[in-house]
PAFI-500994 format. One record per residue (C-alpha): x, y, z. Coordinates in steps of 0.001 Angstrom, whole numbers, padded with zeros to 6 digits, always signed. Last residue first. Layout:
<recs>
XYZ...
</recs>
This chain:
<recs>
+055917+295185+152868+052150+296038+152155+052935+299646+153296+055870+299858+151110+053550+298641+147723+050847+300771+148112+053562+303707+148619+055159+302537+145417+051800+302651+143591+050819+306371+145129+054442+307322+144067+053571+305595+140447+050137+307290+140610+051942+311197+140923+054614+310171+138402+051658+309718+135795+049769+312262+137024+052951+314775+136195+053508+312773+132831+050219+313613+131648+050450+316989+132528+053700+317780+130817+051832+316003+127900+048875+317862+128101+050944+321162+128021+052809+319381+124500+049115+318416+123055+048100+322096+123391+046164+323822+126591+045030+327150+125489+042380+326458+123124+039292+327778+125010+037328+324807+124336+033506+324531+125064+032573+326137+121950+030954+322829+120332+033892+322563+117807+035993+323337+120564+034818+320871+122956+034965+317959+119848+038532+319162+118791+039575+318640+122601+038335+315214+122745+040119+314695+119699+043666+316197+121157+042719+314518+124269+042227+311134+122666+045742+311502+120449+047202+312551+123583+046204+308931+125707+046984+307052+122610+050667+308083+122601+051288+307842+126348+049918+304552+125678+052466+303509+123271+055291+304934+125352+053695+302553+128432+053476+299535+125869+057088+299576+124807+058659+298142+127655+055646+295060+126939+056313+294838+123693+060271+294466+124215+062987+297000+123461+065473+296214+120897+064160+298517+118070+063699+301123+120329+067333+300944+121455+068689+300436+117731+066279+303538+116750+067569+306026+119670+071035+304569+118620+070716+305510+115021+069320+308929+115656+072046+309623+118050+074484+308710+115493+072812+310938+113112+072407+313759+115328+076711+313874+115697+077776+312480+119188+079779+315395+120988+079359+314324+124338+078180+310350+124349+077056+310112+127707+075145+313134+127989+073947+313051+124504+072482+309581+125252+070570+311030+128317+069267+314127+126429+067871+311734+124157+066625+309597+126286+063080+310677+126999+062726+312447+123457+063340+308808+122090+060915+307245+123765+057720+309950+122736+059034+309875+119161+058624+305765+119236+055166+306141+121275+054059+308639+118344+054121+311929+118443+051402+314297+117657+051436+316393+114202+051684+319587+114680+048711+321903+114844+048284+324593+111616+049380+327643+112065+052419+327535+109291+049764+326211+106853+050830+323814+104389+049946+325098+100906+047965+322566+099652+047674+321304+095995+044037+321574+094929+044618+323376+091708+048572+322874+090966+050853+324902+093210+052246+328219+091531+055436+327932+089090+056312+331855+088069+059296+331599+090363+060057+328131+090199+060208+328932+085688+062701+331935+086672+064980+329550+088685+064762+327004+086477+065505+329337+083419+068322+330578+085394+069366+327496+086130+069612+325978+082627+071861+328645+081897+074406+328035+084186+074137+324364+083373+074661+324823+080020+077719+327461+080933+079341+324557+083151+078854+321877+080336+080940+324224+077787+082982+324828+080845+083946+320832+080958+086008+320916+077921+088333+324265+079018+088872+322459+082719+090089+319745+080836+088668+316258+080660+089867+313222+082137+087972+312849+085135+084472+313434+082566+086143+309753+080988+086526+307693+083915+083117+309013+085174+081395+308452+081389+082869+305352+080880+081285+303850+084509+077985+305514+083949+078151+303179+080604+078993+300483+082462+076606+300419+085249+073805+301478+082512+074513+298710+080067+073111+300558+076961+070922+298363+074375+072634+297949+071306+069681+299197+068212+070765+302879+068013+074564+302067+068321+076937+304902+067025+073823+307825+067093+072606+306176+070753+075681+306291+072088+076216+310217+071201+072992+311144+072675+073944+309211+075834+077276+310885+076398+075836+314352+075613+072942+313627+078629+075838+312206+080676+078170+316044+079770+074738+317369+080744+074252+315691+084009+078470+316484+084820+077293+320183+084252+074576+320434+086833+070504+319684+086284+068235+321860+088211+064754+319781+088538+061905+319463+086083+059314+322618+085929+056016+321751+088089+053328+321147+085503+053159+317487+085985+052381+317904+089826+053395+315002+091865+051093+312794+093114+051672+312023+096714+051852+308352+098047
</recs>
């Protein structure tokens, strides 16, 4: 779990958030000893907000605008804490998992059989498909992912010894692996045909 930087400016607040904050302060003044039932309090705030005129809400809009300007200025001045890492745009991409390899294979098939389907629904469908696979059906994808990880480790070892030129990335290797596996599958199929 990432630790948040205590020096980072607090997030933006909308007009409604300022209104709720005011309601909470009013409640504390009137009923300081009574604990707040959040669900009930939230519902009352919402109902009250809906009945307010634009003129009444404008006060909170102004507060939100002023806070946004203040927040934007603080964010310009803010830099990550010492030890905080900015993402290196040249850093290698994380290697795909077995599930991700499965999804990349079946994504085009779902899009072609369900034209106009949303990205969210595609992801949901892929997740359901993956979860419905048996362990043995998942294994080929998990094996491919493991081979990619092994390749990446070997490439790093070679590169550290100056024996790797870095021209082959995980995507090229994945393509080569698929070609090799297809060739192995063809050879197995040929062997079965000869036996029959």
